C-alpha positions, 0 to 999 in steps of 0.5 A: 540447484542455487547455492544460496539455497541449503541442503535442507531444502534440496532434501525437502524437494527430493523427498517430495518428488521421489514419491509416486503418490504425493497428495496436494496437502503434502505438497502444500506443506512441503512449499510452506516449509520450504519457504519458512526456512528461506525466510529463517535463513534470511534468503528472502525477506518478510514481504516476499514470504508473506506474498509467496504464502498468499494462496494459503490465506483464508479469505473467510477468516479475515478481520473485517478490515482486511477483508474490505481492503482485500475487496478494494485493492486485491489480495497481494496489495492487502498483504503488503499494506498489512505487512508494512502497517501491521501493529500500527494505528492509522489515521486516514486523512479525509483530504488527498492532498496536504493543506500547505502544499495545496494552498501553495499550488492553489496560489501558484495556479490561481488565474483570477477566475478559477477559484471553484476549479482549484477547490474541486481540484484539491478537495477543498471549499471555495471559502477555503481557497479564498482565505489562502488567496487572501492570506497569500496577498497579506504575506506579499506573495504574488497572487493573480487579481479577480478579473470581472 
């Protein structure tokens, strides 16, 4: 057995496997106890501890937010999100792309005729694209002219 794992865990495992008739619930309890000991001793981090315990998650009892998240991205990814953000207030932006960065990219990629495609690509309106191109021109940033 690995030297990092304390003797307490070795004793738990040898106790489990010395029994000739070990029921599943006893085995699950022992595995859970061993994980908790590893976590408490710093051998594994919280994320590994939670992910290792995923078979013990009662899907039916999940908060509605986590149920929906689990349906969208899967149990393991939902547990990672929970571990990373638990207790935080999250605001999910309606736009995938950052406004300032998208405005710069649009200015760079504009060829004089592709404002509709750029608006669709970055998830903003054509008016927003046109306004940003106008602002870029006013600042002296080189922007392609509309070719009619």
